TORZAVEX-156697 format. One record per residue (C-alpha): x, y, z. Coordinates in nm, 2 decimals, always signed. Each point is the difference from the previous one (the first is absolute). Layout:
N
[node [X, Y, Z]] ...
//
This chain:
345
[node [+0.00, +0.00, +0.00]] [node [+0.16, +0.32, -0.12]] [node [-0.08, +0.33, +0.17]] [node [+0.14, +0.35, +0.04]] [node [+0.06, +0.24, +0.29]] [node [-0.26, +0.27, +0.06]] [node [+0.09, +0.37, -0.07]] [node [+0.16, +0.06, +0.35]] [node [+0.06, -0.36, +0.10]] [node [-0.18, +0.06, +0.32]] [node [-0.32, -0.14, +0.16]] [node [-0.16, +0.33, -0.08]] [node [+0.00, -0.09, -0.37]] [node [-0.32, -0.18, +0.11]] [node [-0.26, +0.27, -0.06]] [node [-0.17, +0.12, +0.32]] [node [+0.29, -0.04, +0.25]] [node [+0.21, +0.26, +0.18]] [node [+0.30, -0.07, +0.24]] [node [+0.15, +0.21, +0.27]] [node [+0.31, -0.05, +0.21]] [node [+0.13, +0.15, +0.32]] [node [+0.29, -0.10, +0.23]] [node [+0.18, +0.11, +0.32]] [node [+0.38, +0.00, -0.04]] [node [+0.06, -0.02, +0.38]] [node [-0.24, -0.29, +0.05]] [node [+0.12, -0.17, -0.32]] [node [-0.35, -0.09, -0.10]] [node [-0.28, +0.11, -0.22]] [node [-0.35, -0.04, -0.15]] [node [-0.13, -0.06, -0.35]] [node [-0.36, +0.07, -0.07]] [node [-0.20, -0.12, -0.31]] [node [-0.31, +0.21, -0.07]] [node [-0.25, -0.11, -0.26]] [node [-0.18, +0.29, -0.16]] [node [-0.31, -0.21, +0.03]] [node [-0.08, -0.29, +0.23]] [node [+0.20, -0.31, -0.12]] [node [-0.07, -0.37, +0.03]] [node [+0.26, -0.16, +0.22]] [node [+0.13, -0.33, +0.14]] [node [+0.29, -0.13, +0.20]] [node [+0.23, -0.30, +0.01]] [node [+0.20, -0.06, +0.32]] [node [+0.30, -0.24, -0.02]] [node [+0.24, +0.10, +0.27]] [node [+0.03, -0.13, +0.35]] [node [-0.02, +0.33, +0.18]] [node [-0.24, +0.26, -0.17]] [node [-0.09, +0.33, +0.16]] [node [-0.33, +0.11, -0.16]] [node [-0.32, +0.20, +0.04]] [node [-0.34, -0.05, -0.17]] [node [+0.12, -0.29, -0.21]] [node [-0.29, -0.23, +0.12]] [node [-0.24, +0.25, -0.17]] [node [+0.16, -0.10, -0.34]] [node [-0.13, -0.36, +0.02]] [node [-0.23, -0.04, -0.30]] [node [-0.27, -0.13, +0.23]] [node [-0.01, +0.33, +0.19]] [node [-0.23, +0.30, -0.07]] [node [+0.28, +0.24, -0.10]] [node [+0.02, +0.00, -0.38]] [node [+0.25, +0.29, -0.04]] [node [+0.27, +0.20, +0.19]] [node [+0.09, +0.37, +0.00]] [node [+0.36, -0.02, +0.09]] [node [+0.29, -0.24, +0.07]] [node [+0.30, +0.04, +0.22]] [node [+0.35, -0.15, +0.02]] [node [+0.22, +0.11, +0.29]] [node [+0.30, -0.08, +0.20]] [node [-0.01, -0.01, +0.38]] [node [-0.15, -0.35, +0.06]] [node [-0.30, +0.04, +0.24]] [node [+0.07, +0.37, +0.05]] [node [-0.02, +0.06, -0.37]] [node [-0.37, -0.11, +0.00]] [node [-0.08, +0.35, +0.13]] [node [+0.05, +0.11, -0.36]] [node [-0.33, -0.12, -0.13]] [node [-0.17, +0.22, +0.27]] [node [+0.15, +0.30, -0.16]] [node [-0.11, -0.11, -0.35]] [node [-0.35, -0.07, +0.13]] [node [-0.02, +0.35, +0.14]] [node [+0.13, +0.17, -0.32]] [node [-0.25, -0.19, -0.22]] [node [-0.29, +0.06, +0.23]] [node [+0.06, +0.37, +0.02]] [node [-0.03, +0.01, -0.38]] [node [-0.32, -0.20, -0.01]] [node [+0.16, -0.31, -0.13]] [node [-0.14, -0.32, +0.15]] [node [-0.33, -0.17, +0.06]] [node [-0.28, +0.24, +0.09]] [node [-0.27, -0.12, +0.24]] [node [-0.34, +0.18, +0.03]] [node [+0.02, +0.03, +0.38]] [node [+0.37, +0.10, +0.00]] [node [+0.10, +0.25, -0.27]] [node [+0.37, -0.03, +0.07]] [node [+0.17, -0.21, -0.27]] [node [+0.13, -0.33, +0.12]] [node [+0.30, -0.11, -0.21]] [node [+0.13, -0.36, -0.02]] [node [+0.38, +0.02, +0.02]] [node [+0.18, -0.34, +0.04]] [node [+0.37, +0.01, +0.10]] [node [+0.30, -0.22, +0.05]] [node [+0.33, +0.09, +0.18]] [node [+0.35, -0.13, -0.03]] [node [+0.26, -0.04, +0.27]] [node [+0.27, +0.27, -0.01]] [node [+0.03, +0.05, +0.37]] [node [+0.36, -0.13, +0.02]] [node [+0.15, +0.21, -0.28]] [node [+0.17, +0.25, +0.23]] [node [-0.25, +0.28, -0.02]] [node [-0.12, +0.19, +0.31]] [node [-0.31, -0.19, +0.11]] [node [-0.02, +0.17, +0.34]] [node [-0.29, +0.24, -0.07]] [node [-0.23, +0.10, +0.28]] [node [-0.38, -0.01, -0.03]] [node [-0.15, -0.05, -0.35]] [node [+0.22, -0.18, -0.25]] [node [+0.11, +0.20, -0.31]] [node [-0.19, -0.22, -0.24]] [node [-0.34, +0.18, +0.01]] [node [+0.17, +0.33, -0.09]] [node [+0.21, -0.17, -0.27]] [node [-0.32, -0.14, -0.15]] [node [-0.16, +0.34, -0.01]] [node [+0.31, +0.14, -0.18]] [node [+0.00, -0.29, -0.24]] [node [-0.36, +0.07, -0.09]] [node [+0.08, +0.36, -0.08]] [node [+0.28, -0.10, -0.24]] [node [-0.19, -0.27, -0.18]] [node [+0.05, +0.02, -0.38]] [node [+0.04, -0.20, -0.31]] [node [+0.38, -0.01, +0.04]] [node [+0.20, -0.07, +0.31]] [node [+0.35, -0.09, +0.12]] [node [+0.14, -0.35, +0.04]] [node [+0.28, -0.15, +0.21]] [node [+0.04, +0.18, +0.34]] [node [-0.36, +0.14, -0.01]] [node [-0.32, -0.06, +0.19]] [node [-0.05, -0.34, +0.16]] [node [+0.33, -0.11, -0.16]] [node [+0.21, +0.28, +0.16]] [node [+0.13, -0.21, +0.29]] [node [-0.04, -0.34, -0.17]] [node [+0.28, -0.26, -0.01]] [node [+0.02, -0.29, -0.25]] [node [+0.23, -0.28, +0.13]] [node [+0.35, +0.16, +0.00]] [node [-0.12, +0.28, -0.23]] [node [-0.18, +0.33, +0.07]] [node [-0.36, -0.06, -0.10]] [node [-0.24, +0.25, -0.15]] [node [-0.32, +0.10, -0.18]] [node [-0.04, -0.15, -0.35]] [node [-0.26, +0.03, -0.27]] [node [-0.06, -0.12, -0.36]] [node [-0.28, -0.03, -0.25]] [node [-0.10, -0.21, -0.31]] [node [-0.24, +0.05, -0.28]] [node [-0.14, -0.30, -0.20]] [node [-0.30, +0.00, -0.24]] [node [-0.13, +0.33, +0.13]] [node [+0.01, -0.08, +0.37]] [node [+0.24, +0.14, +0.25]] [node [+0.15, -0.17, +0.30]] [node [+0.23, +0.16, +0.26]] [node [+0.19, -0.09, +0.32]] [node [+0.12, +0.19, +0.30]] [node [+0.21, -0.16, +0.27]] [node [+0.20, +0.09, +0.32]] [node [+0.28, -0.25, -0.01]] [node [+0.11, -0.11, +0.35]] [node [+0.05, -0.38, -0.02]] [node [+0.20, -0.24, +0.21]] [node [+0.12, -0.16, -0.32]] [node [+0.22, +0.14, -0.27]] [node [-0.11, +0.18, -0.33]] [node [+0.34, -0.09, -0.15]] [node [+0.15, -0.34, -0.10]] [node [+0.26, -0.07, +0.26]] [node [+0.36, +0.06, -0.12]] [node [-0.12, +0.21, -0.30]] [node [-0.13, +0.34, -0.08]] [node [-0.31, -0.14, -0.17]] [node [-0.35, +0.03, +0.12]] [node [-0.21, -0.31, +0.04]] [node [-0.25, +0.19, -0.22]] [node [+0.24, +0.07, -0.28]] [node [-0.19, -0.21, -0.25]] [node [-0.30, +0.24, +0.02]] [node [+0.19, +0.33, -0.04]] [node [-0.11, +0.24, -0.27]] [node [+0.23, +0.27, -0.15]] [node [+0.26, -0.01, +0.28]] [node [-0.25, +0.11, +0.26]] [node [+0.22, -0.14, +0.28]] [node [+0.35, +0.02, -0.15]] [node [-0.01, -0.24, -0.29]] [node [+0.23, -0.25, +0.19]] [node [-0.18, -0.31, -0.10]] [node [+0.04, -0.27, -0.27]] [node [-0.18, -0.30, -0.14]] [node [-0.18, -0.19, +0.27]] [node [+0.18, -0.31, -0.09]] [node [+0.33, +0.15, +0.11]] [node [-0.08, +0.02, +0.37]] [node [+0.32, -0.07, +0.20]] [node [+0.04, -0.29, +0.24]] [node [-0.08, +0.24, +0.29]] [node [-0.35, +0.02, -0.13]] [node [-0.06, -0.37, +0.05]] [node [+0.10, -0.04, +0.36]] [node [+0.07, +0.20, +0.32]] [node [+0.36, -0.03, +0.11]] [node [+0.10, +0.00, +0.36]] [node [+0.12, +0.36, -0.04]] [node [-0.33, +0.11, -0.15]] [node [-0.19, -0.16, +0.28]] [node [+0.21, +0.18, +0.26]] [node [-0.06, +0.33, -0.19]] [node [-0.37, -0.06, +0.03]] [node [+0.00, -0.05, +0.37]] [node [+0.02, +0.34, +0.17]] [node [-0.05, +0.13, +0.35]] [node [-0.33, +0.15, -0.11]] [node [-0.14, -0.33, -0.13]] [node [-0.32, -0.06, +0.19]] [node [-0.35, -0.08, -0.10]] [node [-0.16, +0.31, -0.15]] [node [+0.33, +0.19, -0.02]] [node [+0.00, +0.05, -0.38]] [node [-0.28, +0.01, -0.26]] [node [-0.05, +0.10, -0.36]] [node [-0.32, +0.19, -0.07]] [node [-0.15, +0.02, -0.34]] [node [-0.29, +0.14, -0.20]] [node [-0.09, -0.11, -0.35]] [node [-0.26, +0.19, -0.20]] [node [-0.19, -0.02, -0.33]] [node [-0.24, +0.23, -0.18]] [node [-0.22, -0.31, -0.09]] [node [-0.34, -0.03, +0.16]] [node [+0.02, -0.29, +0.24]] [node [-0.22, -0.15, +0.27]] [node [+0.13, -0.03, +0.35]] [node [+0.05, -0.38, -0.06]] [node [+0.20, +0.07, -0.32]] [node [+0.21, +0.26, +0.18]] [node [+0.08, -0.27, +0.26]] [node [+0.12, -0.23, -0.27]] [node [+0.21, +0.29, -0.14]] [node [+0.17, +0.04, +0.34]] [node [+0.06, -0.37, +0.04]] [node [+0.17, -0.02, -0.34]] [node [+0.20, +0.31, +0.05]] [node [+0.15, -0.14, +0.32]] [node [+0.21, -0.23, -0.22]] [node [+0.19, +0.31, -0.10]] [node [+0.16, +0.01, +0.34]] [node [+0.12, -0.35, -0.05]] [node [+0.16, +0.10, -0.33]] [node [+0.19, +0.29, +0.15]] [node [+0.09, -0.10, +0.36]] [node [+0.15, -0.32, +0.16]] [node [-0.10, -0.12, +0.24]] [node [-0.34, +0.15, +0.02]] [node [-0.32, -0.03, +0.22]] [node [+0.22, -0.11, +0.29]] [node [-0.09, +0.01, +0.37]] [node [+0.19, +0.33, +0.02]] [node [-0.21, +0.17, -0.27]] [node [-0.35, +0.14, +0.00]] [node [-0.04, +0.01, -0.38]] [node [-0.32, +0.13, -0.14]] [node [-0.14, +0.09, -0.34]] [node [-0.30, +0.23, -0.06]] [node [-0.18, +0.00, -0.33]] [node [-0.19, +0.30, -0.13]] [node [-0.23, +0.03, -0.30]] [node [-0.11, +0.35, -0.11]] [node [-0.25, -0.13, -0.25]] [node [+0.08, +0.24, -0.28]] [node [+0.01, -0.27, -0.27]] [node [-0.25, -0.28, -0.07]] [node [+0.16, -0.34, -0.06]] [node [-0.10, -0.23, -0.28]] [node [-0.12, -0.36, +0.03]] [node [+0.09, -0.26, +0.10]] [node [+0.08, +0.19, +0.33]] [node [+0.20, -0.28, +0.16]] [node [+0.26, +0.01, -0.28]] [node [+0.03, +0.37, +0.02]] [node [+0.03, -0.02, +0.38]] [node [+0.28, -0.26, -0.04]] [node [+0.19, +0.24, -0.23]] [node [-0.04, +0.29, +0.24]] [node [+0.12, -0.22, +0.29]] [node [+0.31, -0.10, -0.20]] [node [+0.07, +0.36, -0.08]] [node [-0.04, +0.10, +0.36]] [node [+0.25, -0.26, +0.12]] [node [+0.25, +0.12, -0.26]] [node [-0.06, +0.37, +0.09]] [node [+0.05, -0.08, +0.37]] [node [+0.33, -0.19, -0.06]] [node [+0.13, +0.29, -0.20]] [node [-0.12, +0.26, +0.26]] [node [+0.19, -0.19, +0.28]] [node [+0.33, +0.01, -0.20]] [node [-0.07, +0.36, -0.10]] [node [-0.06, +0.11, +0.36]] [node [+0.33, -0.15, +0.11]] [node [+0.18, +0.14, -0.30]] [node [-0.13, +0.35, +0.07]] [node [+0.08, +0.00, +0.37]] [node [+0.29, +0.20, +0.14]] [node [+0.23, -0.05, +0.30]] [node [-0.16, +0.08, +0.33]] [node [+0.23, +0.01, +0.31]] [node [+0.20, -0.33, +0.01]] [node [-0.24, -0.16, -0.25]] [node [+0.15, -0.02, -0.35]] [node [-0.19, +0.01, -0.32]] [node [+0.02, -0.23, -0.30]] [node [+0.18, +0.26, -0.21]] [node [+0.24, +0.07, +0.28]] [node [+0.09, -0.37, +0.04]] [node [+0.01, -0.05, -0.38]] [node [+0.14, +0.33, -0.14]] [node [-0.05, +0.04, -0.37]] [node [-0.33, -0.19, +0.01]] 
//
């Protein structure tokens, strides 16, 4: 299946989405907000062993909620969950949400997931309210069709194995439909094949979007086929504990999907993590994939075949976005970036 990047190679190539980022340099953490211009169908797939989430149960296709008004990715683990309160406030004040006859105040549905960046060396000794609510409000104010990658938003304080993690995004267009991915990359596993400068996702790269350091998939070195004792030791760090990592992701499409179809999109997209990170979905991660459908494009029959195509595209986009987020990241404190470790990449 041949496809091309969207105009900006960002999730906002999906018509009807805006993204805003905000971070705190001292805390070494941040927030990313996805704001649909109209309520969007949503679903979620949770694979990791230590998720930190809010309102994800409402996304079950059996529940009454059939659309959401905002979506939040944040650092800060349990403290980061304050961010969705800020987004809820911001949307409600603008009349965006469900309106009930007896209560004229808009009631937005704003699911969220947080990653663990508590041990990255930032100052987490705040008093009183955590910084995440204010960061979320700032992110809403900056939401636009273009945004920064790498050390930005929820990816600001992220770490990816031995590399500095970051915020990544990509898009793809195929047969008139657009798919995009956005991810905050903070895994226990590695995005890079051990002993090389090649991303696990190299086979999916388009136009050198993460350095063009790949090659034919059949040329994978021996390191890709086994974990050496040295690699295993590199993976075990002092911060390795259940819930101490997590890669957060959102995939989106402009296709009109039902909640059950969006759920299948999220499930298929989760395979993109397995294409780009090893190991993945460990007891140390809280990996999660949200799926959004803005409904701007009708899809042809037979629907199951089109949905299968969209899910495959979403998995590819997510794999690319993970590598792109790590490639775009910069050094932060003692944490070195991919381009710092592999100069010239």
